[in-house]
N, C-alpha and C positions, 0 to 999 in steps of 0.2 A: 328900313326894316328888312330883316333877313327873310327871304322867300324860299329858302331851301326846305324840301320836304324831308326833314330828319328830326332827330331828337333835340328839343329846346333845352339848353342847359343854363341860361342866364338871360340878363337883359342889358342892352346897350344904353338904355335910359328908360324912363317911365313909359310903359306901354310899347317898348321896343324889344320883343323877344328875339333871341339869337341862338343859332345852332352853335355847336362846339367850334367850328372853323371861324365864324365871325366873332364869337365871344373871346376866343384866345388871341385874336388879332388886335385887340383894343390898344395894346402898347407897342405895336410894331412901328419901326421907322424905316422909311424908304428914301432913296436918292432919285431925283429927277434926271432924266436923260438929256435934258437941254441945259438948264441952268445949274444943275448938280446941287441944288439946295436939298437939305434933309428935312423931311416932313413926317409927322406922325399921322398915319392913315389907318383907320379902323376897318381894315379889309384884308382878307387873306390873299392879297395879290401875288404873293410869292409862289402860289400854286400855278401861276401863269408864266413863270420864268422857265419856259419849257426847254431852253437850251443850256441850262445850268445856273449855278449860283451867281455868276458874273454877267449873265444875260439880262436883258430888259424884258419886263412883262409884256405880254401881247395885249393886255387890257390897259385902259387909260384911266387917269384920275386928274382932277383939277389941281394944278400947281398954284400955291399961294405965294411963290417966290417971284423971281423976275419974269417968268414966262407968262403968268396969268392966263394959262391955257390948259387944255387937256393934254397931258403928256404920258410917257411911259416911265415905269419905275422899276427899281430893284431893291431888294431887302438889304438893309445896312446891318453889318455885324456889330454886336456889342463888345467884341474883343474877347469874349469868354465863351464862345459857342463850342459845343462839342462836335467832334468829327466821328462819325459812326459808319462802319462798313456793314452792309447787309448781304447775306448769302442765302439763297434759297431757290430751288427750281420751280418750274410751273406746277401748280397744284399744291404748293406748300403754304399758301395763304400769304405770300410775301407782298403782293401788290395791295391786298386789303390792309395789311399791317402798315405799309408805307403810307397809305392814304389816311388811315384812322389815327395813327400815332404821330405822323410828321406832316400831314397835309400834302404829301407828295403823290402826284399822279403819274407814276412810272408805268410804261408799257411793259407787258409781260410776253415772254415766249417769242413766237414768230412775228408778233405785232411790233416788236422792238426792231428798229431799223438802224443801220449805220453804226454810229458811235455808241448808241444806247445798247447795241447788241453785245458790247464788250464790257465797258465800265463807264458810269456816268455819275456826275455829282449833281445833287439837287439842294436848293436851300429849303430848310424845313423849320417847323416850329412845333413845340410841344409845351403844354401848360405847366408841366412839372420841371423840365430841364431847360426850357427857353429855346433860343435859337440853336439850330444844329445844321451842320453840313452832312447830308446823307449820301453815302457812296453805294450805288446799286451795282451789282456785279453779275449780270445775267450771262456774261461770256464764260465764267468759270464753270467748267464741266459741260459746256455746249460743244458737241462734236463738230458743229459747222464752223466754229471759230478757229482760225489758224493760230497755232501757238506763238508764231512770230508777232501777229497782231495783238494777241493777248499780252505778251511780254511788253511790247511797246506801250500799250495803253496803261498797263499797271505802272510802269516806270514813269510815264508822262503824268498820270493823275495822282499817284500815291507816293512815289519815291521822295524821300526827304521831308515829307509832311507828317504832322502828328495824327495819331489815331487814339481815341479814347476807349472805344470798345468795338467788338464785332458781334453781330446778331446772326444766328443761323436759324432759319425757320424750318419746322417740320409740321406736317399736318396730322391731326389725330385720326383722320380718315385713312391714312396710309403711312404710319410711322416707320420709316426705314432710312438707312444711310444710302443716299443716292450717289451717283458718280460725282455730281457737283459738290456735294457735301464732303466726300472723301478727298477730292482734289483740294477743296478749300481748307480742309483740316490739316493737310500736309503742307499746304502753301503758307498758311498764316504764320506758323512759327518761323519759317524761313525768312519771311518779310521783316519780322521784328527782332530776330536774334541779334545780339551784339557782335559776336565773332566766334568762330570755332564751334565746337560741340556744346549743346545745351545740357547742363546738369539738371537734376530733378527740380531744384529750387527755381531755376530759370524757366523750365517747362511749366511749373505751376504758376509762376508769375505771368507767363504768357497766356495760359489758358484761363487764368483768373480774370482776364479782360473779356472773355467770351460769354455771351448769354444764349444758351440753347433754349429756343422758344417753341413751344407746342401751340399751334394755332387751331381755331375752330372748336375750342373746348366747350363752347355753348351747346354743342350737339349732345353733350352728356345729359343735359336736362331733358332733351327730346327723346333720347334713346339710351338710358343708363345701362341697360344690359349689354349693348354693343360697345359703347364708348367709355363706360365707367372703368372697366379693367385697364384700358389703354392709358387713361389719365392717372390711375393709381400706380401703374408700372413706371410711368415717366416720373411722376413726382417723388416716388419712393426709391427710384433708381434700382428697380428690381432686375433680376437676371434676364438677359435677352432684350432689355429695353434699350431705347436710343442712348440714354446717358451712359449705360454700361458698355455698349458696343463702341461708342465714341471714345470712352476712357481707355478701353483696351487698344484702340487704334492709335491714339496719340500719347499713350502712357502718362496720362494725367487725368484726375477727376476734379480739378480745381475750378472748372467752369461753373457758372451760375445757371439755374433753371428758372424759366418763367412760363406761365400758362396764360393764354389770351383767348378772347372770343368776342363775337359780336353781341350787341345789345347789353343786357344787364351784366354779363360776365366781364366785359370790358378789358382794358389794357393796363390797369393800375399796377399789377404785379411786375410787368416789364418796365413801366415807367419808374417805379421805385428802384429796380435793379440798375437802371441807367443812371439814376440820380446818385447812386453810390459811387459812380466813377467821376462825377462832375468836379470834385475838389482834389482828385488825384492827378499827378503829372502824367501827361500822355506818353505813349511810346512813339518812336519815329520809324517810318517805313524805309527799308533798304531797297536798293534796286534788285531786280530779279533777272537772272540769266535765262535765256531760252533753253539751254541745256538742262537747267534745273527743273523747268516745267516739263520737259520731255521725260526726265526720270520719274517725276511725280505721276504723270499720266500712265507711263509704262507700269509703275508699281500698282496703281489702282486697277488697271486692266489685266495684270498678270502676264504681260508680254515684254519683250526685250525693248530697250530704248531705241535700238536700230530700226525696229519695225515702226514705232511711233514716229521717228524722225523721217522715215520715207513717206509716211502718210500725211505728215503735217509740214 
């Protein structure tokens, strides 16, 4: 029986209430780290694969295969999982979104250490889109991350691999285009473009993969006077809103919009937008050169590439 102190959304069996994490895990399959048998386990153990999608969970479960013992496990892909990049700085609700939408417990800000500070893959699961590989990118826009390290990690983790969509998080508490958003907005088209200069159709196709997501929208119910206008400006793409500012920056307004929040507000809007990409062929990521990142950071900061190059 689920012991989580959270919202009960279903039952694992008669008299066995379950939270969303346990209820959505009823059809997950895992691989044993000893005998490598595949077993269906009704438990969100993928949340404990803290080193990435290919790592083994820190928790154990009874193996019914050759081991007949408690072993470690990792989530088995069904061959059709989505790959999703998430960009958002501290305070934009990214960590809450990762946890509630994908069951991913990513560390945020200065708590993220080592590899996680730059780019990290997590195995995730969502009841609408199924299995997913979620790529968190806290290093994008972080002034403490060296551009050489960011270049290497992007190429190591992303280059040559498919991507179904990108999610950029903004908070209704402080809706603005931050440094990380601006760097990500300029970097994303460069990663997925085929060759040469993108024409308008290619730009729209690229940004059609992006979901601009406004978080903490549940606050509108608590304080409609303060947060209601922010939600309306975002949803209706009003002048000076995030969608309009981003469209002016990237020269395309083809991106999707989603609003999410805790409790009753929920994440259904984002989930349905992601579902729309599930049957579309993914794009593949190109390698990025450090010089290109230098130019992007220089443009965002309004300084010369030579100055950025000396600092980074």
